[in-house]
N, C-alpha and C positions, 0 to 999 in steps of 0.2 A: 459609386464607387469614383475615386479620382485617378485618373492615368499620370502616371510620373512622366517626369521628361524621358529619363532611361526605358521606360517600357513605350512611349509614343517614339522614340528615336528607334527602337527593336523594330517597331511596327511598320513604318514608314522608308526603313533603310532599304529593305528587300526590294520594295518598289522601284524606288530611285534607282536599284542597281540594275532592274529590269527594264525601265525605261532606257539608262545609258544603253545596256549592252542591246536594247531593239535599234537605238540610234547608230551604232556602231555595226550592227549587221546591217540595216538599212544600206550604210556608207561601202562598205564591203560589195555589197552585190549590185548598188550603183555601179562601183568601178569594177566590177566583173564583169559587167554587162559592157561596158566600155573595152574591156581588152578582149570579149569574145566577139564582137563585133569591129574592132581593130584587125584582128589576127583571118577572122573569114575574108574581107575585102583585100586583105594581105595576100591570102592564097587566089580569091576568085581574079585579082588583076596585078600582073606582075609592074604596072604603072604606079601603084598606089603606096608601095612601101620603100621611098628613096627619101635624102633631105631635102629636096626641094617642094616634095608634096606635104609631106610632115610639116615643114615652115608653114606652106600654105594653109593648112589647117588649123596650124594654134595663130595664124595671122586673121584668117575667116573667125574665128571664137572672140576676138577683141572685142566688138562693139555687143554680140547678144551680150555676150559674158559681161561686160560693164554694166549692161541694162539690167541685168539679171542679178549682178550683187545689191544692187539700191533695191530692187523690186523682193528680196528675200526681207529685208528688213518687215516692208508694207507686208506681204501675205503673211508673215509669221505672226502678227496683230490682229488679221483675220480680215485684213483689206485686200485690194485689189487696185493695179494702179493701169490702166490704159491706154494712159496718154503717155506713156514713156517713150513711141517710135517719131509719131508726129513731133512731140515735143522736142528730141533728138533732132529733128529737121528744123525745128525753129531757131535752138541754139547753135547749129551750123551756120544757119542766115544770120545770126547776130553776130558770131565771128567774122565771116565775111565783109557783114555792114561795120564793124568798129574799127577793122585791119586791113581793107581794100578801099573801103567807100570815107570812112571818115581819118585812114591814115594813123592811126594809133599805133603804137609800139607794140608786137607780136605780143609781149605779155602779158600787158594789159589787156589785150582782146579775148587773151584764152579767160585770162582771171574775168573778164566782163562775161564772157557766154557760160561760164561754169555757176558765175553767180544768177544768172539768168535763168538755166536749169534749176536755180535754187530757189528763184522766186514762182517758177511753176509749181513746184512741190511747195511751199508754202500754202499756193491760192487752193492747190488739193486738200494740203492738210485744214486750211479753214472751214472747206465746203464740206469736209468728213466730219471733222471734229468740233469744231463751233457752230456751223447752221446743222448739222446733224444729218447729213443727203446719205443718201447708201454712197459707198468709195464707187460701186459699176457706175452710178449714176453722172455723180461729180467725177471721176475721170474721165467719164465717155462725152462729156460735154468740153474738157478741157482737150479732148484729142480732135475736135471738131476745132475748138478755139484755136487752137496749135496749129493746126493744119492749114487754118484760113491767115490766118497772122505771116506765117512762112510765107506764102503765094504772094501776101500785097506787100510786105515788107520787101523780100527780093524783087517785086515786080514781075515774077512766078519767070524768072528766068536766073541760070546758075549765077553763082557768081565765082568767078575765079582767080587763084591767088597766084596768080604768076608771077608778080612781081614779089611775092614771101616764098621764098623756095626756105628759109628755115621753119614755117610752120608745116610744110607737108614732111619736111624730116621728122618732124614730131612723130609720125606714124609709121613710113615709110623708109626712113635714117637707119645707120646703124652705129651704136657707140660702142661696141664689140669690134674689135679690131680683125680685120681678115675674117671678116663671116657676112653674111646679107642677112643673117638675124632680126628681123625688124624691131626697131623701137617698142612700137605699140604694144607687141606680148610683154615685154618688160614692164611696160606701162600695169597692163591687166594683173600680170604677178602682186604687183606691189599694192596694187588695189585690194586685190583679192584679201594679201596679208593684212591690210589698214580696216577693211571691211569683217575680216576674221576676228582681229580684236576688240573692235567693237562691239560685235555682237556676244564673245564669249567673254570677255574680259574689264567689261565696265559698267557703271550701273543703265546705261541706253539697253544696252542688251539684254541683261535682266528683266527690264521695265518692260522690253518688246514682249519675251516671251511670256510673260506676268499678262499682259492684256489679250496675247492672243489665246492664251490659257482659259482665262476669267475674267472680263472685262470690268465686270462687276464687284465681283470680288475686291479685286484690283481696287478701286475706286474708294470702298468700302473699310481700304485698309491705310486710306490716308494719300497715297496715290495721286497726282495731278494728271490724270487720263488723258485730258485733254491737250495738256502741255506736252506730253511726250509723244502724241498722235502728233502734231504740229509738227515736232524735230524728226521721227520719225521720214513721214513724208517730205519734209524739207531736203533730209538728206538722200531720199530717193532721188531727188530732184536736181542735187547736185550729182548725181550719179552719172543724169540726164545729158545735164551739161559738158563732162566730160566724155560722155560717148558722143555726143555734137562736134567734138575736137576731134576726137580720134578718126568719125567718118570722112570728116570734111579735108583733115588734112592726110586721109588715105588717098581720097579723090582727086584729091589737088582744088577741090573744088565744092562749095555748098550748093547743094541740089534740093530745091524748097521743094518738093514733090516724094522725096525718100521719106522714109521713116513708116510708112504704113506697111504692117507688116512684122515688123519687128517688135511690137507690143507681144504678138502671139509668142513669136520663138521665145522671147524673150523669159515669160510665163512659163512657159513649156519646159525651158530648160531648167526654172526653179522647181516646178512640181516633178518633172524626172530626177532629180538631184533628190528628192524625196522630203523639198518641206510639204506640208500640212495645208490645203486650198481651205481649212477650216481655223486654224493659228495654232499660235502655240508652239509648234513643233519646225523644225529647219537646220540648215547649216551651211556655212559658206561653201567647206569643202563639197558638198553634195551639191551646191549647185555649181559649180567650177566645173564636177565631174559631167553636170547635166547641161553646160553647153557645149564641154566636148561632145558630148556625145552624138547632140547635135549637127556640131561639124563635120564630125568624121560621117554620117550618113549620107551627109548632104553630098559630100565630095565624095564620098565612095559610089554611092549613087550617078553622078555625075561622071566620073570616070566607065562607071559600066553602062553608059550613055542612055541610064532610065528616065522617059519624059519628067518633064520637071511633075506632072497634072500625079504620076503615079507617085513623086517624091513626098508630093503632098498627102497622097493619101496612107503612106508611110509612116510617115512622120505621127498623122494624126492617130493612126493602130496604139504606136511607141505611147504616145500621150492616156490613150483609152488604158492602156494597161499598166501606167505610173499612176493613175489615178484610183485605179480599181486595189494594186497592190496595197493602197495607202487607207482605202477602206476595207479593204481586209485586217490589215495592221492595226486598226481602230476597232474592229470586231475583237478581236483576239485580245487587246489590251482590257476591255469590258469584260469577257469573261474570263 
C-alpha cells in the first residue's frame, strides 16, 4: 500500500513539531538556569550586581564565546575540535609577528591571523574528512602542533603591541560614546548573529545538521559530505583566528603559552547550551547562553573567594549534568 504525500506529511509533521518544541524548551531551560545562577550570586554578594561587574562578565565571555560559536558547527556534525585553544594562541602569535615584527598595517595583520586560523581548520578538515582520522585524534594532534609552533615562532616570549594602540582598541576600546562598554562584546554579538544566520538560514547549516543526524543517509542522498565537512572545520578555524585577535588585543600582547584549557571551556559552553555531542542538534542561541553561564559561574565564584580548584569541580559537575540531560532527552525522544 502506497503512502500519499499528504499522509506522509501528516505522519512526519507531529514529530517535527515535537522536535522543535523540545529544542525551544531546551533553550528556555538553559536561559532559566542562567537567570537562577545570576540571581543567586546577586543575593549572596553585594559586589556582583553592578555595571562594572556585569560588563566584566560580558567581556570575559568574548573569547570563550567566539571559540564556542565555531565549535558548535563541528559538534553538530558529530565531530570535536580540541585544537581551538592552542590554535587561538598560535593565531595571536601570527598577528604579533605580522604587525609587530613584519610591520604590516593592522588590518592586514588581523586578516592574516584570521586566515591562518582558517588554515588550521582546513588541515583539521582534511584529516577528518579526507584521511578519515577520528576527530578526537586529528584535533588532538593539531592541538599539540599549534602549541609547539606558537612557542617556536615567538621564541617562547610574548609579543607586545606597545606601538600598535589601535590594535588593542579592537577589544578594549569603546565605540559607544560616553561609556566604557568594550568593543569586543559588540564583536561577539555580531559574530553570534552571523553564526546564527549561517546555521539556520543557509545550505551550510542544513547540511551541518544533516551530516550530524545521519552522515550515511546524507551521503546517499547525493550530498558531498567530505566537501561540507571541510567547510565546517575551516569555518571553525576562522573563529579560532578571530578569538586569537580578540584575546591578544585584550591582553595587549600575544602570549604563546596561553590557550590551554580554553578548548574545554568552549566545548563545555556548547554542551551546556544544549548541543548534542552525538551530533544533529544544537543552536547558536544555546551556545551563547552556555558561554554566559560559564562566565557568570567563574565570576561569581571568584567574588565569593572560592578557590580555583573548587571552581573547576563545580564547572565539571555542571558539564556532567548537561550531558546527562542530553542523554535523558534522547531516551525520551526514542520513547
